[in-house]
C-alpha positions as CSV (number, residue, x, y, z in Angstrom):
1,M,-88.3,97.8,5.3
2,R,-86.1,99.2,2.6
3,L,-83.0,97.4,4.1
4,L,-84.9,94.1,4.0
5,A,-85.8,94.6,0.3
6,L,-82.2,95.5,-0.5
7,S,-80.9,92.5,1.4
8,A,-83.3,90.2,-0.5
9,L,-82.2,91.7,-3.8
10,T,-78.5,91.2,-2.8
11,V,-79.1,87.6,-1.8
12,S,-81.1,86.8,-5.0
13,L,-78.3,88.4,-7.2
14,A,-75.7,86.3,-5.3
15,F,-77.6,83.1,-6.1
16,A,-78.1,84.1,-9.7
17,S,-74.4,84.8,-10.2
18,S,-73.4,81.5,-8.5
19,A,-75.8,79.6,-10.7
20,A,-74.5,81.4,-13.8
21,S,-70.9,80.6,-12.9
22,A,-71.6,76.8,-12.5
23,P,-69.9,75.0,-15.3
24,P,-72.1,74.0,-18.2
25,A,-72.9,70.4,-18.8
26,P,-70.4,68.7,-21.1
27,T,-71.2,68.4,-24.7
28,A,-72.0,65.0,-26.2
29,A,-68.6,64.9,-27.8
30,T,-66.9,65.7,-24.5
31,L,-69.0,63.2,-22.6
32,A,-68.0,60.5,-25.2
33,D,-64.3,61.5,-24.8
34,A,-64.7,61.3,-21.0
35,H,-66.1,57.8,-21.3
36,C,-63.0,56.9,-23.4
37,L,-60.7,58.6,-20.9
38,L,-62.2,56.5,-18.1
39,G,-62.0,53.3,-20.1
40,M,-58.4,54.1,-20.9
41,V,-57.6,54.6,-17.2
42,A,-59.0,51.1,-16.6
43,L,-57.0,49.7,-19.5
44,S,-53.8,51.3,-18.1
45,N,-54.3,49.2,-15.0
46,A,-54.4,45.9,-17.0
47,E,-51.9,43.2,-16.3
48,E,-50.8,42.9,-20.0
49,Q,-48.0,45.4,-20.8
50,N,-49.4,46.2,-24.3
51,A,-52.8,47.0,-22.9
52,Q,-51.2,49.2,-20.2
53,Q,-49.3,51.2,-22.8
54,L,-52.3,51.6,-25.0
55,G,-54.3,52.8,-21.9
56,Q,-51.5,55.3,-21.0
57,M,-51.4,56.7,-24.5
58,G,-55.2,56.9,-24.4
59,V,-55.3,58.7,-21.1
60,V,-53.0,61.4,-22.4
61,F,-54.8,61.7,-25.8
62,F,-58.3,61.9,-24.4
63,T,-57.3,64.3,-21.6
64,G,-55.8,66.6,-24.2
65,R,-58.8,66.3,-26.4
66,I,-61.2,67.2,-23.6
67,A,-59.1,70.1,-22.5
68,A,-58.8,71.4,-26.1
69,R,-62.6,71.1,-26.7
70,E,-63.6,72.6,-23.3
71,P,-60.7,74.4,-21.7
72,N,-62.7,75.0,-18.5
73,F,-63.8,71.3,-18.1
74,D,-63.7,70.3,-14.5
75,F,-62.0,66.9,-14.4
76,T,-63.5,66.2,-11.0
77,R,-66.7,65.6,-12.9
78,L,-65.1,62.3,-14.0
79,K,-66.2,60.8,-10.7
80,T,-69.8,61.5,-11.5
81,I,-69.5,60.2,-15.1
82,A,-67.7,57.1,-13.9
83,A,-70.6,56.3,-11.5
84,T,-72.8,56.0,-14.6
85,M,-70.5,53.5,-16.3
86,N,-71.5,50.3,-14.5
87,D,-72.0,48.0,-17.5
88,T,-68.6,46.5,-18.1
89,K,-69.6,44.9,-21.4
90,A,-70.8,48.3,-22.7
91,V,-67.6,50.0,-21.6
92,D,-65.5,47.3,-23.3
93,A,-67.6,47.5,-26.5
94,D,-67.2,51.3,-26.5
95,L,-63.4,51.0,-26.1
96,K,-63.2,48.6,-29.0
97,Q,-65.6,50.3,-31.3
98,N,-65.0,53.9,-30.7
99,C,-62.1,54.8,-28.4
100,V,-59.3,52.6,-29.7
101,P,-60.0,53.3,-33.4
102,T,-60.0,57.0,-32.7
103,L,-56.7,56.8,-30.9
104,D,-55.3,54.6,-33.6
105,K,-56.4,57.0,-36.3
106,Y,-54.6,60.0,-34.7
107,M,-51.5,58.0,-33.7
108,Q,-51.2,56.8,-37.3
109,Q,-51.4,60.3,-38.6
110,M,-48.8,61.4,-36.1
111,S,-46.5,58.6,-37.0
112,T,-46.8,59.5,-40.7
113,A,-46.3,63.2,-40.0
114,L,-43.2,62.5,-37.9
115,S,-41.5,59.9,-40.1
116,P,-38.5,61.1,-42.1
117,P,-39.2,62.0,-45.7
118,K,-38.5,59.2,-48.1
119,A,-35.4,59.8,-50.3
120,A,-36.2,60.4,-53.9
121,T,-35.4,57.4,-55.9
122,P,-33.0,58.3,-58.7
123,P,-34.3,57.3,-62.2
124,A,-33.0,54.0,-63.5
125,A,-29.9,54.4,-65.6
126,A,-30.7,54.0,-69.2
127,T,-29.3,50.8,-70.5
128,P,-28.2,50.7,-74.1
129,P,-30.3,48.5,-76.3
130,A,-28.9,45.1,-76.8
131,T,-27.2,44.8,-80.1
132,A,-27.6,41.8,-82.3
133,P,-24.5,39.9,-82.9
134,T,-22.9,40.7,-86.1
135,K,-21.8,38.1,-88.6
136,K,-18.2,38.0,-89.5
């Protein structure tokens, strides 16, 4: 009887620890970034080269953003998230209204930060005042 109780306790502790080790649900911000990441993956497969490049930059950007926010994020969850994204018009609208502007904002900051400093403009040379012609 005692062995049975001990076994039941061990089994219940094993289930409790496995439930506790399950990854937590992603935050709303991480979920939004995951939607952007998936949209950027789709964009990277576009036929237009500019769209492909934007998509590729977006994939790298949003992957890094998710990993920075939630270092233990399980990227295999993207399959489950992708299954909820079946409204193409909503995905396109989200890309245009949220994802691309976010990417553009940080790419512009990066471009500004990495651009060479502007050379100081020397002050304009002082020009002597024009003299009035003298009468002879």
